[in-house]
N, C-alpha and C positions, 0 to 999 in steps of 0.2 A: 320738617314738619314735626311738631311736638307729639309725644306719645299721648294717646287718649287715656283718661282715667277709667277705672273699672265702672265708675258711676256713669260716665258718658257712654261707654260701650253698652251698658244695661239700658240706658234711656233710648239709645238708638235701636237696640234690638227690640225693645218693647214697642217703640213707635212703629217700626217696620212690621212687626207681627200684627198690630192693630190695623194698620193701613192695608195690609194684604188680606186680612180677614174681612174687612169692610169691602174691599174690592171683590173678593169671592162672593160676597152677598149682593153685589151689584152696585155698590157705592164707591166709585174710584176717585171721589173728590180729593181726598187727602193725598193719595198716591200721585194722582195727576198733578196736583198743586206742587208737591215736593219735586217731582221730575221737572216741571216747568221752571221752578225756582232755581234748581241746581243747574239747569241748562243755561240760565241767564247770568249766573255768577261763576266766574272762572274757577275759583278755588273751593267751591261748595259741592259736596257729593249729595246724592239723593238721601243717604242716611243722615247726613248733616242737616239737610233741609227738613227731614222728618223730625229730627231732634228740636230744631227751631220751632216747628209747628206744635210739637208736644209741649214744650216749655211755654209757648204763647197760650196754649189751651189751659195749662195749669194756672198761669197768671190771670187769665180771664175768669176761671173758677174762683180764685181768691177775690177778685173784684166783685163777684156776684154772691158773696156771702158764704162761700164754701171753703173758707180758709182752713178750717179744722181738718177737712178731708185731704186737702192739698198738703197740709203740714204732716199728716201721717205718711203720705207717699214720699215726701221729701226726707223724713226721718228714716224710712226704710231704705231709700237710696243711699243716704249718708252712712247708715250702718253697713250696707253691702260694700260700699267703697272702703270703709275703714277695715272691715274684715279682710278684704282683698289685699290691702296694704300690709296688714298684720300677718296674714297667712302666707 
């Protein structure tokens, strides 16, 4: 299995934190969906499913006219990934 980039690790960590925070507030939709998706796909972890859901959400935001906000998130993730490689 290939090594995950720092960017991917950050996306997964952030997606898990958001899903767990929502679950603590009573909305388990994202976490339950990720768990169900991961259970149905042999090589997909819950964190991988959360990453997929987060990326799908960012893509949906782009489609709904919020491309500038998504671009700033993507730039920050790319900077983080580059710093991790350089450091």
